[in-house]
C-alpha distance (Angstrom), angle and dihedral (degrees) to the residues before:
residue distance angle dihedral
X1 . . .
X2 3.79 . .
X3 3.79 111.6 .
X4 3.80 93.0 -138.4
X5 3.79 87.9 69.3
X6 3.82 89.7 63.1
X7 3.83 88.0 67.8
X8 3.81 90.3 63.6
X9 3.81 88.4 72.7
X10 3.77 119.2 92.8
X11 3.80 95.5 -115.1
X12 3.79 139.8 68.1
X13 3.80 117.4 -80.4
X14 3.82 110.1 -128.0
X15 3.78 118.8 -160.6
X16 3.81 139.6 167.7
X17 3.76 134.2 -146.8
X18 3.80 122.1 -143.6
X19 3.79 132.5 173.9
X20 3.80 133.7 -142.0
X21 3.81 115.2 -102.2
X22 3.77 118.7 -117.1
X23 3.85 114.1 -70.0
X24 3.83 93.0 -104.5
X25 3.83 92.6 52.7
X26 3.83 118.2 87.7
X27 3.78 117.4 -120.0
X28 3.81 94.5 -130.5
X29 3.84 94.3 91.8
X30 3.80 90.8 51.9
X31 3.78 91.2 48.6
X32 3.77 89.9 52.2
X33 3.80 88.0 54.4
X34 3.79 91.0 49.4
X35 3.79 87.9 56.2
X36 3.77 87.0 59.0
X37 3.80 94.1 43.9
X38 3.82 88.4 53.7
X39 3.80 90.0 62.4
X40 3.78 88.5 61.0
X41 3.85 88.8 61.0
X42 3.82 99.9 -129.7
X43 3.77 114.9 -172.3
X44 3.77 90.1 -134.8
X45 3.82 142.0 -14.7
X46 3.79 124.5 -138.3
X47 3.81 124.1 -150.4
X48 3.77 121.0 -148.7
X49 3.81 130.6 -133.9
X50 3.83 127.4 -129.1
X51 3.80 122.2 -114.3
X52 3.81 109.1 -75.1
X53 3.81 90.1 5.5
X54 3.79 92.9 -65.0
X55 3.82 94.2 150.8
X56 3.80 100.5 29.9
X57 3.83 94.7 123.9
X58 3.76 92.0 54.0
X59 3.77 92.1 45.4
X60 3.81 91.7 62.6
X61 3.79 92.7 40.0
X62 3.80 92.8 53.9
X63 3.80 94.1 42.3
X64 3.77 89.7 51.4
X65 3.80 92.0 51.0
X66 3.83 90.0 49.4
X67 3.81 90.9 51.9
X68 3.79 103.8 35.6
X69 3.80 102.7 31.9
X70 3.79 105.1 28.7
X71 3.79 96.3 32.3
X72 3.79 95.4 -129.1
X73 3.80 120.9 132.9
X74 3.82 110.2 -110.3
X75 3.76 138.7 -157.0
X76 3.83 125.9 -157.9
X77 3.77 120.5 -146.1
X78 3.79 109.5 -131.0
X79 3.81 123.9 -168.4
X80 3.78 125.2 -170.0
X81 3.82 98.7 -155.1
X82 3.79 110.1 120.6
X83 3.82 94.5 -1.3
X84 3.79 128.7 119.6
X85 3.80 121.2 -142.6
X86 3.79 88.7 -105.6
X87 3.81 91.3 56.2
X88 3.78 90.7 49.4
X89 3.80 90.2 50.6
X90 3.80 90.1 50.4
X91 3.79 93.0 51.1
X92 3.80 92.9 47.4
X93 3.81 89.9 49.0
X94 3.80 89.2 53.3
X95 3.78 89.9 51.6
X96 3.79 92.2 49.6
X97 3.77 90.9 50.4
X98 3.85 88.8 53.6
X99 3.81 91.7 50.2
X100 3.82 93.2 -108.4
X101 3.78 114.5 144.9
X102 3.79 103.6 169.9
X103 3.80 133.5 79.1
X104 3.77 136.4 177.3
X105 3.80 101.4 -143.5
X106 3.82 113.8 -149.4
X107 3.76 138.4 165.6
X108 3.81 88.7 -133.1
X109 3.75 135.2 -162.3
X110 3.79 125.5 -66.8
X111 3.79 120.2 -100.3
X112 3.80 111.4 -75.7
X113 3.81 92.0 -118.0
X114 3.85 94.0 51.1
X115 3.83 108.7 65.4
X116 3.83 90.2 163.0
X117 3.82 94.3 50.8
X118 3.84 112.7 158.3
X119 3.83 109.1 -135.2
X120 3.78 92.3 -170.0
X121 3.83 93.8 67.4
X122 3.80 96.6 61.8
X123 3.82 129.0 92.9
X124 3.82 89.0 -110.8
X125 3.80 118.1 34.2
X126 3.78 98.4 177.3
X127 3.80 138.2 26.0
X128 3.81 92.3 -110.7
X129 3.81 89.9 61.4
X130 3.81 90.3 52.7
X131 3.82 91.3 47.2
X132 3.80 92.1 49.8
X133 3.80 90.6 49.3
X134 3.82 94.2 49.5
X135 3.80 90.8 49.7
X136 3.82 92.5 49.0
X137 3.80 95.0 54.2
X138 3.82 110.0 17.6
X139 3.79 142.1 44.3
X140 3.79 108.5 -125.9
X141 3.79 138.3 135.8
X142 3.81 102.2 -114.4
X143 3.78 125.1 -153.5
X144 3.80 123.9 -175.2
X145 3.77 136.4 -167.3
X146 3.80 124.7 -100.3
X147 3.78 124.3 -161.3
X148 3.79 112.5 -151.9
X149 3.78 93.7 -162.6
X150 3.79 95.9 32.1
X151 3.80 131.7 -89.2
X152 3.80 111.8 -69.2
X153 3.83 89.5 -121.3
X154 3.83 94.6 53.6
X155 3.77 115.0 100.6
X156 3.82 94.6 -153.8
X157 3.79 135.9 20.2
X158 3.80 92.8 -123.4
X159 3.80 89.2 54.3
X160 3.81 89.6 53.3
X161 3.82 90.9 49.5
X162 3.82 88.8 52.8
X163 3.79 90.8 53.1
X164 3.77 90.4 48.9
X165 3.82 91.5 51.4
X166 3.83 88.8 49.8
X167 3.80 90.3 54.7
X168 3.78 93.7 48.9
X169 3.81 92.6 45.9
X170 3.82 89.2 51.7
X171 3.79 89.0 64.7
X172 3.82 113.4 -77.2
X173 3.82 117.5 166.1
X174 3.80 97.5 -166.6
X175 3.77 141.0 -0.9
X176 3.80 126.4 -133.2
X177 3.77 116.7 -162.4
X178 3.76 124.3 -133.3
X179 3.77 120.2 -124.2
X180 3.81 120.9 -51.0
X181 3.79 133.5 156.8
X182 3.79 106.1 -155.5
X183 3.82 117.9 71.5
X184 3.80 90.8 -152.9
X185 3.80 88.7 68.5
X186 3.79 90.0 60.0
X187 3.80 96.4 49.8
X188 3.81 91.8 44.4
X189 3.81 88.2 51.1
X190 3.82 90.4 54.1
X191 3.80 88.9 56.4
X192 3.81 90.9 52.9
X193 3.82 90.4 47.6
X194 3.83 89.7 54.2
X195 3.82 89.6 52.1
X196 3.85 88.7 53.3
X197 3.82 91.8 47.6
X198 3.79 91.0 -114.6
X199 3.79 102.4 155.0
X200 3.83 104.3 165.2
X201 3.83 120.5 108.9
X202 3.84 112.6 -78.6
X203 3.79 108.1 -154.6
X204 3.80 118.2 -163.4
X205 3.78 114.1 -126.6
X206 3.80 113.0 -143.7
X207 3.82 121.4 -153.8
X208 3.82 110.9 -169.4
X209 3.79 117.3 -145.3
X210 3.77 105.9 -117.3
X211 3.81 97.3 161.3
X212 3.81 144.1 -3.1
X213 3.79 87.7 -91.0
X214 3.79 86.8 86.6
X215 3.82 86.8 83.6
X216 3.82 90.4 67.0
X217 3.79 90.8 47.5
X218 3.79 93.1 51.1
X219 3.79 91.3 47.7
X220 3.81 90.8 54.0
X221 3.79 93.4 46.6
X222 3.77 99.2 42.1
X223 3.82 92.0 -120.1
X224 3.80 117.8 150.8
X225 3.80 123.4 -133.8
X226 3.85 117.8 -139.6
X227 3.80 116.4 -124.0
X228 3.81 92.7 -114.3
X229 3.81 89.5 56.4
X230 3.78 92.1 49.5
X231 3.78 89.2 52.1
X232 3.81 89.7 50.5
X233 3.78 93.3 51.1
X234 3.82 91.8 45.9
X235 3.81 90.0 49.8
X236 3.81 93.5 55.2
X237 3.80 101.1 29.2
X238 3.82 91.3 118.7
X239 3.78 95.7 43.0
X240 3.79 112.2 62.2
X241 3.79 95.0 -178.5
X242 3.78 94.1 53.2
X243 3.81 90.7 45.0
X244 3.78 89.8 53.3
X245 3.82 91.7 50.5
X246 3.81 91.6 47.6
X247 3.82 89.3 48.6
X248 3.76 90.9 52.1
X249 3.77 91.4 51.3
X250 3.79 92.1 47.4
X251 3.79 91.1 51.3
X252 3.79 93.8 46.1
X253 3.81 94.2 49.5
X254 3.80 89.7 45.5
X255 3.81 90.5 53.9
X256 3.81 91.6 49.4
X257 3.81 91.2 50.4
X258 3.80 92.8 49.5
X259 3.80 94.4 47.8
X260 3.82 91.6 46.0
X261 3.78 87.4 52.2
X262 3.79 92.4 55.5
X263 3.79 106.1 -93.1
X264 3.84 109.3 162.8
X265 3.78 92.3 -132.2
X266 3.80 145.6 -38.0
X267 3.81 130.2 -102.1
X268 3.84 108.2 -158.5
X269 3.84 118.6 -156.7
X270 3.80 94.9 -144.1
X271 3.82 98.3 -179.5
X272 3.82 83.0 -144.8
X273 3.82 89.6 -72.7
X274 3.80 106.4 141.1
X275 3.80 101.4 179.9
X276 3.82 93.3 48.2
X277 3.78 89.5 48.2
X278 3.83 89.7 52.9
X279 3.84 90.7 50.8
X280 3.76 93.2 47.4
X281 3.81 92.2 50.6
X282 3.82 89.9 50.4
X283 3.79 92.6 50.6
X284 3.80 90.3 47.9
X285 3.82 90.6 51.8
X286 3.79 92.4 -117.0
X287 3.78 96.3 119.6
């Protein structure tokens, strides 16, 4: 099933993101968590991809298990960094053979051991080139990333909007936002999308705050942190359990506000944390 068809239903589409464990860690623990995620009735689960494609084999393996064993629709992340067209074709063929019909097409990060990686030397330099290629040769539902405050590599916001428009025009079915912590950013972004004639579903991606390490993540992504959230993190900086609970509540209330405001769904970055995901879903009124 193509995920875009889920948005034809008259209800929000709820999805989770998980990531493959490190190569030396068995998959059994993750599969146990997926059993728990299934009880929350997600419409689909997406599986991430390591930097430079370092976990690509496990991405397809896990997505296949989600779809064919647990009966949940799945989406594979697919990055173009460091891949030839032939390698992309091979990966997409593997997905088709596993009955997977959905990809999140991304440029991706450079390999961890190549900090000076030159993006211009690859077959695909940008996500829109990957999206255009997939559409020209394959039949997949394609999602792409949206950055509410602009991609960290973009020099200007208007430049980032132009890149976004290029991705959508290349054949994107839906957009999933990267992390943000102020719902006003999402609704303002929808207004800008309308001005650009971007009419596909824009799904807010929610990153719960599980620890103070979120500050490093926001610094790398160019995401701002509202003052009330800074106060919350400062209040609980010496109590990790209370910070986690406060982060769960913040995420749950944020989800509720977004859905009440008309968001077509929610994509929750679970960080593979089942119990926190359960709590967030309860707070959001989705369980």
